[in-house]
C-alpha positions in Angstrom: 103.6 129.2 30.4 104.1 129.8 34.1 105.5 126.4 34.8 108.0 127.0 31.8 108.8 130.1 33.1 109.6 128.7 36.6 111.9 125.7 34.9 114.0 128.3 33.0 114.7 130.4 36.1 115.2 127.0 38.0 117.5 125.6 35.8 119.3 128.9 34.8 119.8 129.4 38.7 121.5 126.0 39.3 123.8 126.3 36.1 125.4 129.5 37.1 127.9 127.6 39.3 126.7 128.5 43.0 129.0 127.8 45.6 126.8 125.7 47.9 126.7 121.9 47.9 123.1 121.9 47.7 122.9 124.4 45.1 125.1 122.1 42.9 123.0 119.2 43.7 119.9 120.7 43.0 121.0 120.7 39.5 120.6 117.0 39.2 117.5 116.8 40.1 115.1 119.5 38.8 112.0 118.4 40.1 113.3 118.3 43.6 114.9 122.0 43.0 111.7 123.4 41.7 109.7 122.4 44.8 112.4 123.7 47.1 112.8 127.1 44.8 109.0 128.0 46.1 110.1 128.1 49.3 113.6 129.6 48.9 113.0 132.6 46.5 110.0 134.6 45.6 108.0 134.1 42.4 108.0 136.2 39.1 105.2 139.2 39.6 102.1 138.5 38.6 101.7 141.7 36.4 104.6 140.5 34.5 103.0 137.3 33.7 99.7 138.8 32.6 101.5 141.4 30.6 103.7 138.5 28.9 100.4 136.5 27.6 98.9 139.8 26.5 101.6 140.6 24.1 101.4 137.1 22.8 97.8 137.5 22.4 97.8 140.4 20.5 100.9 139.2 18.4 98.7 135.9 17.3 95.7 138.5 16.4 97.4 141.4 14.5 100.7 139.8 13.3 99.5 138.3 10.5 97.9 141.3 9.1 101.0 143.6 10.2 103.4 141.1 8.3 102.6 141.8 4.8 102.3 145.4 5.3 106.0 145.6 6.8 107.2 143.1 4.0 105.7 145.8 1.3 107.1 148.7 3.1 110.8 147.2 3.1 110.7 146.3 -0.4 109.2 149.6 -1.7 112.4 151.0 0.8 114.8 148.4 -1.3 113.5 149.1 -4.5 113.7 153.0 -3.9 117.7 152.6 -2.7 118.2 152.4 -6.4 117.6 156.1 -7.1 120.7 158.1 -7.3 121.4 161.7 -8.9 124.8 162.5 -10.8 125.9 165.9 -10.3 127.1 168.2 -13.3 130.6 167.5 -14.2 130.3 164.1 -12.9 129.6 160.5 -14.5 128.4 157.5 -13.1 129.9 154.0 -13.7 127.1 150.9 -13.0 128.3 147.4 -12.2 126.1 144.5 -12.4 127.7 141.7 -9.7 130.8 143.8 -10.2 131.0 143.9 -14.1 130.6 147.6 -15.4 127.5 147.3 -17.8 126.6 151.0 -18.3 127.4 154.7 -17.7 125.1 157.5 -16.5 125.1 161.2 -17.4 124.2 163.9 -14.9 120.6 164.1 -13.5 118.6 161.5 -11.6 119.0 157.8 -12.4 117.8 154.4 -11.5 119.8 151.3 -10.8 118.8 148.2 -9.4 119.4 148.0 -6.0 122.0 146.1 -3.7 123.2 143.4 -4.2 122.1 143.3 -7.7 124.0 146.5 -8.9 126.0 149.1 -7.7 127.2 152.8 -8.8 130.5 154.8 -8.6 130.4 158.4 -9.3 133.4 159.8 -10.5 134.3 164.1 -11.2 135.5 164.1 -14.8 135.9 168.1 -14.5 137.7 168.6 -11.4 140.9 169.8 -12.0 143.2 167.7 -9.3 146.8 168.8 -7.7 149.7 166.6 -7.1 152.7 167.7 -4.9 155.7 166.3 -5.8 159.0 167.4 -3.7 157.0 169.0 -1.2 153.7 169.2 0.6 152.2 172.3 1.6 155.1 174.2 3.2 157.2 170.9 4.2 159.7 170.0 1.9 160.0 166.2 1.0 164.1 165.8 0.1 163.7 162.0 -0.7 161.3 163.0 -4.0 163.1 166.4 -4.6 166.7 165.7 -4.6 167.7 164.5 -8.0 171.2 164.6 -10.3 171.5 166.4 -13.5 173.5 165.7 -16.5 176.4 168.0 -15.5 176.6 165.8 -12.3 175.3 168.4 -9.9 172.6 167.9 -7.1 169.4 170.1 -7.6 166.4 170.0 -5.6 163.4 170.3 -7.8 159.8 170.8 -6.6 156.7 170.3 -9.2 153.3 170.5 -9.1 150.8 168.5 -11.4 147.4 169.3 -12.5 145.2 166.6 -13.9 141.7 165.3 -14.5 139.7 162.3 -15.1 139.1 161.7 -18.5 138.0 158.0 -18.1 136.3 157.0 -15.4 136.3 153.0 -16.2 139.9 152.9 -16.4 140.4 155.4 -13.5 138.5 153.0 -11.0 139.2 149.5 -12.5 142.9 149.5 -14.4 144.9 151.0 -11.3 144.6 149.9 -7.8 145.8 153.6 -6.3 145.8 155.8 -9.6 147.5 159.1 -7.6 150.1 156.9 -6.1 150.9 155.8 -9.8 151.0 159.5 -11.0 153.3 160.4 -8.2 155.9 157.6 -9.0 155.5 158.3 -12.8 155.9 161.9 -12.3 159.3 161.1 -10.3 160.6 159.0 -13.1 159.4 162.0 -15.6 161.3 164.5 -13.7 164.3 162.6 -13.0 164.8 162.0 -16.4 164.2 165.2 -18.0 166.7 166.9 -15.1 169.2 164.3 -16.1 169.6 164.9 -19.7 170.3 169.1 -18.8 172.9 170.8 -16.9 172.0 172.5 -13.6 172.1 176.1 -15.4 169.4 175.1 -18.0 167.2 173.5 -14.9 167.2 176.4 -12.9 167.2 179.4 -15.1 167.6 178.9 -19.0 165.2 175.8 -19.6 162.6 176.0 -17.1 159.6 176.2 -19.9 161.6 173.1 -21.8 161.8 171.2 -18.5 158.0 171.7 -17.8 156.9 170.9 -21.1 159.2 167.7 -21.4 157.7 166.4 -17.8 154.1 166.7 -18.9 154.8 164.9 -22.0 156.6 162.3 -20.2 154.1 161.7 -17.5 151.6 161.5 -19.9 153.0 158.9 -22.0 153.4 156.9 -18.5 150.0 156.9 -17.4 148.9 156.3 -21.3 150.6 153.3 -21.1 149.2 152.3 -17.4 145.7 153.1 -19.1 144.8 155.2 -16.2 142.4 157.5 -17.5 144.1 160.6 -16.3 144.8 163.5 -18.5 147.6 165.9 -17.7 146.6 169.3 -18.0 149.7 171.5 -16.6 153.1 170.9 -15.1 154.5 174.0 -13.3 158.0 173.6 -11.6 157.5 175.4 -8.6 161.5 175.4 -7.5 164.6 174.2 -8.6 167.5 175.0 -6.5 170.6 173.8 -5.0 171.2 172.2 -1.9 171.5 174.2 1.2 175.0 173.9 1.7 175.9 175.8 -1.7 172.5 177.8 -2.1 173.8 181.3 -1.6 176.9 180.9 -4.0 174.4 179.5 -6.3 171.9 182.6 -6.1 174.9 184.7 -6.3 175.9 183.6 -9.6 172.6 183.5 -10.8 172.1 186.9 -9.8 175.3 187.9 -11.6 173.8 186.2 -14.8 170.8 187.9 -14.6 172.5 191.2 -14.0 174.6 190.4 -16.9 171.6 189.3 -19.1 169.6 192.9 -18.0 172.9 194.9 -19.5 172.6 193.2 -22.4 169.1 193.4 -23.0 169.3 197.3 -22.3 172.1 197.4 -24.8 170.3 195.5 -27.3 167.6 197.7 -27.0 169.4 201.0 -27.4 170.7 199.2 -30.7 167.2 198.3 -31.6 166.4 202.0 -30.8 169.3 203.6 -32.7 170.2 201.8 -35.9 166.6 202.4 -37.3 167.1 206.3 -36.5 170.3 206.1 -38.3 168.9 204.5 -41.1 166.4 206.8 -41.5 168.5 209.4 -41.3 170.6 208.0 -44.0 168.2 207.3 -46.1 166.5 210.8 -45.6 170.2 212.4 -47.0 170.2 209.9 -49.8 166.9 210.9 -50.8 167.7 215.0 -50.4 171.0 214.0 -52.2 169.1 212.5 -55.0 166.4 215.1 -55.3 169.2 218.1 -55.4 170.8 216.1 -58.0 167.8 216.1 -60.4 167.3 219.5 -59.5 170.6 220.2 -60.8 170.7 218.4 -63.6 167.5 219.8 -64.7 168.4 223.5 -64.0 171.6 222.6 -66.0 169.6 221.0 -68.8 166.9 224.3 -68.6 170.0 226.8 -69.1 171.7 224.7 -71.5 168.6 224.7 -73.7 167.8 228.3 -72.8 171.5 229.0 -74.4 171.3 227.3 -77.3 167.7 229.0 -78.0 169.6 232.2 -77.8 172.4 231.3 -79.9 170.4 229.9 -82.7 168.5 233.4 -82.5 171.8 234.7 -82.5 173.0 233.0 -85.4 170.1 234.3 -87.3 170.3 237.8 -86.4 173.6 239.0 -84.3 173.4 242.7 -83.9 169.7 242.7 -83.2 170.2 239.8 -80.7 173.3 241.7 -79.0 171.0 244.6 -78.6 168.2 242.7 -77.3 170.5 241.1 -74.8 172.0 244.4 -73.7 168.8 246.1 -73.0 167.4 243.0 -70.9 170.5 243.2 -69.0 170.4 246.8 -68.2 166.6 246.5 -67.3 167.7 243.9 -64.6 170.4 246.1 -63.5 169.5 249.4 -63.6 166.0 249.2 -61.3 168.4 248.1 -58.2 170.4 251.0 -58.0 170.4 254.5 -57.2 171.5 256.7 -60.5 171.7 260.1 -61.8 171.9 260.6 -65.7 172.8 263.8 -67.1 174.2 264.6 -70.4 177.9 265.1 -71.4 177.6 268.8 -72.1 175.7 269.4 -69.0 178.5 267.6 -66.7 181.0 270.6 -67.7 178.6 273.1 -66.3 177.5 271.6 -63.2 179.1 272.0 -59.8 180.4 268.7 -58.4 177.8 266.5 -56.4 179.0 265.5 -53.1 178.7 261.5 -53.3 176.8 260.8 -49.8 175.8 257.2 -51.0 178.0 254.3 -51.9 178.3 254.3 -55.6 177.6 258.2 -56.4 181.1 258.9 -56.9 181.7 256.3 -60.0 178.5 257.7 -61.2 179.7 261.0 -61.3 183.1 260.2 -62.6 182.6 257.9 -65.4 186.0 258.5 -66.8 187.4 257.1 -63.5 188.1 260.6 -62.0 188.2 261.0 -57.9 185.7 262.2 -56.0 186.3 265.1 -53.6 187.0 264.1 -50.3 184.0 265.1 -47.8 184.4 267.8 -45.0 184.2 266.1 -42.0 
């Protein structure tokens, strides 16, 4: 082993491209070079050679015992690498030699280690977000500017929320599902905005723009077999270009004020009309009640008169006297009266009429009562 080490060192030195002629010539004669090397350079340390010999002896002795243990440990680690965990809300897609073979549910699972099988874990409950027309606070005009149905330019910004419904389609049908979704969203938004006027997009039909765009995007993604489900589409902004934005906003504010006034008037109308209708119904009910009351009273009076007439026809004198007495009973209790005989009236001093009606009582024949002294 020492001679072999000497040879390697000498041969390596001669092939290193030394500048001296003797060194170059020594490469052609290794034996001469080995002899001359002993005189030119020092030998390797004795301790290093002994350590190398000890390591070789130790390897010959223990390596046959260690190799099986090391191989077993490596095999166990390789088999243990097939254990994996699927978190809640996720699904695992297992591929065997690149082909999908099974899906795994949340929990602890096992697959054959690499290179036989591999697993892709996809979140199926996470709501993802895609911005079109802007990125955070930065606008993206090439995505946002589009033409409306009345040939006006509008800058529309939209947010799409989606989730993965089919992990297999999401992983293997499209190379870049998010890029495809971005392109589909642009197509859907431009198609929807292009079928409406700028007023409808900005003010009147914002909800319709969102619903139509969501349905359009979902149809496109289903046609692409992307495995994505669009949960919500929200129109963040729909404004005209910067050059005419202030004028459009003034028009929008004027229309909003108009709508506000109209709504206030409609509210007043809705509040006043029911009250007026209620008052009218109340008056009608009162009139009908008064009518019924007067009719009943009239019918009662007529019935009473007819009954009295029937009795009068049977006994006229008696009935006449009875009616006279009943009338006197009703009238006399409510007036002040002095009753005297006819012969007594000639012998009494005239009474001073201090109360209304006294003069007529004292002068039944229409005589004028004396005027009181002031």
